N, C-alpha and C positions, 0 to 999 in steps of 0.2 A: 498588516501585520501578522493576520491570519493566513493568507496566502502564504506569505514567506515561510510560516511556520510550516503549514501544509509541505511545501517544497522541501523542507529540511528532512520531514519526516519520510517522505517519498525518495529522497538521495539514502537516506539511511536503509530505507527496505530494499530498494536497489543495490547497494553493497553488500547487504546480507544475501541477496540473491546471487549475485557475483562469486560468493563464495561457496555456494552449493555446488555439490559435485554435477557433471554435465549431464548424467542420466538422469538424476532426480529434477534438473532443470528443464530437461526436454519435457519429462512427464509432467511437471506443472504447466509448461506452456501448451500442453495437447489438451488441457482441460481449462480453456479461458474463463468459462462462466464461475466455475469453482474457485479459481485461483482469485477473481476478483472479489467473490464473496467471503472467502476468508481472510484475504488481506484487509480487506474493508471492515470486517468485523472485528480482528484482532486489534487494528489500529484505535477502532471506535473502543472497544474494552481496555486497552491501555490507557488511553486519553481521557477516559471518562471522568468526569468531576468537574470540569469547568466549561464553559462556554467555548471559549478559545480553543481548549483541547479536542474538543468535539469538531469542530470548526475545520482545525488542522486536520484532524484524522478523516473529515469527509473531503477535504482537499487531496489528501495523499491517495484515497481510495478512487477517486475520480481520475487522478493523474495516473493511479496503475490502469485503467479500463481506458484512458484518453487514446493511445494508439490505435486501438481497435473499433474506436467509433466512426 
């Protein structure tokens, strides 16, 4: 259940990223470490309060940095 929640959070972040202007998206992709840290931190901040929320945020953060591993 936690992994599925993380996937749902990641898909939501991906859809938000798609809506960004191309210029901003390319700037963000040019700084992969900063992007990973900010996305992981924001999702953790948003989902803080329950163990399953924190684990879902962690999975989403890992999936954000996954293609570059």
